[in-house]
Structure formats: structure tokens, C-alpha cells
N, C-alpha and C positions, 0 to 999 in steps of 0.2 A: 726381803729383796734388798738388795743393795744398788747404788748409784741412782740413775735415773729412774723416775716412777714407771710401769709398765701398764700398757693398755692392749686389749686384743681387739681388732677390728673384723667386724663381721658385713662385709659388703656384698654387692650384686643387684640384680635387676629385681624390679617390682615382682612379687608373686613367686620368688625363686626360694622361698623358705627360710629368710633369715632370722625371722623372729621367733619361728618355731625351733631353731637349732638354738638360739640363746635362752629360751626356756628351758629347753631339755638340757642345756648345759648347766642351768642353775640347778637342777637335781644332783650333779655331782660334785660343784664346787661352789663355794660362797661367791657371788658376782652382784653387781648393780650394773644396770643398763643405761647407757646414754644413748637416746635418740639420734641419728643422724639423717633426719627427714625435714627438709625445709618447710614442709607444709604441716607436719604435727605440732609445729610450735603454736599454732593459732587455735583459739578457743573456738568451740563450736563446730571444727571441721573435723569431725568424728569417723563417720562411716566411709567418707571418701578418701580418708588417708589411712585407712585401716589402724587406727590405734589400738593400743594394747587395751583387751577387756577388763573388766573390774576384778575378775579372779587372777588375771596375771599381775596387774598392778598391785595386789595385795600380797602375793606370793614373793615378787621381786621388786625391789626399789628402781622406779624408771626416773631418768632425769630428762629435763629439756622438752617437756610436753606441755602443750597450754600455757605458754609463757607470755603470748601476746594476743590482743582481739584482733580479727581478721583487717582492721583499718589500721593497724600501727607496724611502722617498719621495723624490719629485722635484717641484719646482713651477717655474711660470711664470718667478719671480723667480730662481732658480738659472739657469735657462736664459738668460734675459738677462744677467746677471752674467756668464755663460762666453762668451756670443757677443761681448761689449764686450770681453772680453780678448783673444778670439781674433782679431778683425779686425786690429788692428795687427800682430800677429804674422804673418799671413798677407800683409799689404802688404809688411812687411820682408822678406819672402822673394821679393818682386818679383811675387806672384800677386794674383789678383782674388777677392775673398770672394764666394761665390755661395750664398744661403740658398735650400735647396730643402725644399719640405714643404707639408702641408695641415692642419698646426694653426695657425690663425690667431690665436689668442690669443697662443702661443709668437712669432709673427713681430710681432705688434703690441707685446708689451711690449720685445723686443729691440729695435725701432726707435724706441720713443717713451717708454718708462719703465712703471713698473707702478702701478696703483692700488692703494695701501698699505691703504687699508681699516681697521677698527677692530681691535684684537688679539682672539685667540681667546676664546670663552666656553665653557670645557670641559664645565662642567655644563651648559647648553643644548646643546651637541653631544650629550652623553651621552643627553639626553632625549628627542633625534631619532632617535638610532640605536635606541634602548627602541621609539620609534614604528613605525620602520620594519620591526624583527622582527616586532612585532606585526600588522601590516597592512602586507605589501609594496607598494611604489609610493606610499603615502600621501605621502611627502615630496614627491615631484615633482608630484603633484596640486596640494599646497600651493603649490609654486613657479608652477604655471601660473595659480593665482588671483592671487597677489600681484606676480608679474614674469613675464608671458608672454613678453617679449623675451628674457630670459635663459632661459626653459623652451623657447623654439625653439631656441636654440643647444646646450643642454646636452642629451646623451642620456638618458634616463629610469633608467638602470642606473650613470650615473656620480654616485655617491653624495657622492663628496668635492665636487665642484663645487656639487652641488644643496644639501648642507648649508651650506656657505659662502655662498650666495648666501641661503638663509634665517636664516642667522647674521647676516650684514650688516643685513637689515631689521630683525630682531629689536632689534639694537642702535642702529641709527640712524633706524627707521621710513621710509627710502626704499629703494627697490630699487636692487640693485647696479648693474643696466643704466644706471640714471640717473647713479649716481655715477660710474661708469666714462666715461659720456659728458661729465660735467661735467670730468673730470680732464683729457680731450681729447688725453691719450698725446703732450704737447708737447715731452718731452724729447728731443730730435732730435741724437744723436751722430753720425749718419751722413749722408752725401748717397746718397741711395736712388734706384735704378729699380726699379719694381714691376711684375712681369708675371704675369698671371694666364691659365693655360690654361682653356678653355671648350670645349667639345665640344656638337654637338646632343646633346639628352637621348637618342635612340635609339641613338646611336653610343656614349656613355658607359656606357649601361646594358649594351649587348653586350658591351663591354670589361670591365665588371665582373663579368659571368657567367662570361666566359674567364678573367679572373683567378681566380676563386673555383675553379672546376675545375682550373686549374693549380697552384693552392696544394694542392688535395686531392690531384693525382697527384704533387706534390714532397713530400708526407708531411705535412701540416698535423696531422693527427689524431695521428700517433706523436708529434710534437713536443710537442702538448697532452698526450698520455699521459704522456710523460716528466717534464714539468714538475709535473704532479700527483704522479708518483712521488717527485719530490724534495721535496714538502712545500708547494709553491706552490697553495694552495687557491683555488677559484672566486671567493671573496669579496675577494680582494686586487685593488686598483685595475686594475693590470697585467693579469691574468687576467679582467677583464672589456672588454677591447679586442677588437674585431673578429675574429672567427675562435676567439679563445681562450675566449668564454663559450659560444658555440655548440657548438664540439667538446666543451667541458666537460659541458654539459647532455647532451649525447648519451653521453659516458662515465660519468656518474653516473645513467644510465638514466631522465632526464626526456623524451628524445625519440630516436627512431629517426635512423640516419645519414642517410638521404633529406631526414627532416625538417630535421634540422641543417644540411645544405647548402642547403636552401630559404631557411631562416631566414636563413642569412649572406649569402645573395644580396639577400634582402628588405632586411635591416638595412645592407646596405653602399649600398644603392640611397638609402636615407632617410638615411644618414649623407653621402652625397655631395650630397645637397638641402642638408644644413644647412652644410656646407663651403661652397658657393656662395652661401648666404645670408650668411654671414660675411663672405666676400670682396667682396660688392658693397657692403658698408657701407666698404670702404677706399677714400679719395678718392686719385682720381690714377692708379688702376691701369689697366696698359695690358692690356686685355684681346684675346686671340688665339686662334683655334681652328686646331689643326694634327692633322687627321685620319688622315694617312698618314706614312710615313717620308719621303716627299719634303718635305712641309709642315713636317715637324720641322727637317731639313736647311737647308730656306730661312730658316727662322726662326733658328736657328743662325748661319747666314751672316749675316743682317741683323744681330742682336744681339752677334755677334763684331765686326763692322766698328765698330758703336756702341761697344762696350768700348775696342776699339784707339784710337778716337778721341778717347774721354774719358779713358783711363787710361794709353796708351800713352806 
């Protein structure tokens, strides 16, 4: 390859087949996988984040998994910096970097730079946290009023991003979504192909239900119980991830187990819709549907040939 480094992105909603496609692609061309999942970076959050299994990790080198303990902070900016260091290293080994995941923000900043925004205002942040403690959900309602676009992309319980969006508006008088759009994410260090997996909604929702049932069978409840026993409380950003907040709510007596499982399925469906909304804003993405194993293999064959032609 000449000029800029190259990276293939495989994005899409949870349970759409991204990891299966990447592993199938690895049978055809030499790749290394860069995780683009904001929760897989935490150690101990394994079942609920659908981390790759031992066999996949042995067969293909994976990056940006198990970087932090659940109580350690991590940002999109750190992610972008790590990716920009990894890509040339992967190329030097004669392999193709493939970024795989559903955290659209991480992908965007890695490929196009991050909107820096104003500096933190710790006093304002503290006042917002006091408001949220006094009236749960008030911050998200405020965000919906001042920046509905950002509110659509952020889960109501993601207080870190909600507070940052409110802080940016407080300091600049402009919604963070407007400022991100003006930023244009135009710092482009890589040549990129952007593949997004999409499925008919009934198929996607059925897969989500099956995935949740499988996670429960694999021991998600015990995983969350173990994390709580280690002192990783439900208020941590990592413990608000899908699966962890619902199981923690059950373990702390807020819901029974059946309710927790149904909430997890519902919340995952809603999360998938937000993911797809995000990816639809990415210009130039190649949207594909791969409902069966044969579809995945055919898509991997097609992209394997593309990568051989481009990078061979």
C-alpha cells in the first residue's frame, strides 16, 4: 500500500453479525481486529459485552479489549490515540487492520479526529450531579430540551455523556451536536472502507432475544454478582452497560429476574435502534444484510477479494 494507511471498518447494531464476518474474513486475508466497543475495554465484563472467545483470540490478534478495570476512566479521545498508534504497527506485520464494533463515536473519532470542546467546569458538573441525585432523570430531560439530536444518541443512564453535553451547552450556548457537525471530523489519517451490517428489524430483534437468552445461560447473572462483590458498584459508567445495569437492579432487589431479562431485551432493542441512527449519519458507508451463515461467507469472500486487490 502507498500513501495513507488503510483500515476496514465493520460497524452495525448489536447482534448483526459483525464479529462473525470479521472472523470469516480472517480465513481469506491476514487481518488483525481492533475492537470498537466502548465496554469491551473493561476487564471482567465478558459475557454481557460478547467478548471474543478463546479460540477466536488465538486465531486472530485482537486489540483494545481488557484495557481497564471497571472503575477506571476511558475516553473516545484515548481510543482514537490508541488506534492511530496501532494501525501502522499492524501494517508493519503485513496484516490489514479491521475495526469491528458498534460504538459509532469511537469509530468516528478514530477515523476523523475528535471535537475538543471547551474545558471542564467542575463546579457546574458537581451541581448537575446534585440535581440528578435529587431527581433521577432530570439531566436527560434537560438534554432532550436543549439538544434532542444528542439525546437520541445517548442512553438516559449514560450520565457521563449527558453531563458533558449539558456542560458544553452551558459554556458555549450551542448544542454539542451542532458543534460536532461543524467540526466535520475531517482529520483523516487513513484510507477507509466503511461496511455497515444491517438486518430486517424482525430478524435483528429475534437475534437480540436469542443473544440475551444465551448470555443468561452462560452466566451473566453470576458475572455481575462477582463484579458487585469486588466493589464495582452500579453507579460506575461501566456497570451501566447493557446487561450489567439490569442484572445489578435484580441483585439489589429492584426487580425480579424475569423482569430483569425482559428489560435487558427491550433495552437492547432500543440500543440497536440508536446504533443504526448513528451509522446512517456516516457518509459513504456500504450497507449490507447478511442473515445466514452463507450470506456471511459470501460477503467475506467479496471483501476478501477487495482487500487482496487493494492491499495485496
